[in-house]
C-alpha positions, 0 to 999 in steps of 0.5 A, a space after each residue: 424257624 421250623 421244627 425239627 421232625 420227630 417220629 415220637 411226637 406224632 400218631 397216626 390213626 388211617 388217615 388222620 394224624 395228630 401232632 403235638 408240639 412242645 412250647 418252651 415258653 410257656 411249658 406245655 404240650 400243644 396238640 393238632 389234628 387233621 385229615 392228611 393224605 399220607 404220601 410223605 410222612 414229614 411233609 404230613 407231620 408239617 401240614 398238620 402243624 401249619 393247618 390242624 386244629 388244636 384240640 384239648 391236652 387232656 385228650 392229646 395226653 390220653 392219645 400219646 399215652 395210650 398208643 
């Protein structure tokens, strides 16, 4: 099952996207980052989730709280 696209769970910085995904089983947020083309927001969102690099939740929390 594919996650529903949610603009509240993505941040854009020029050509870099950061997506967060909440895992219902573990009850934690996971963050992914990837360079994207910026052509289509929803396609980029799924591309980041599928191919993005996982990074620490502490950094992701700071970015999402600030921006």
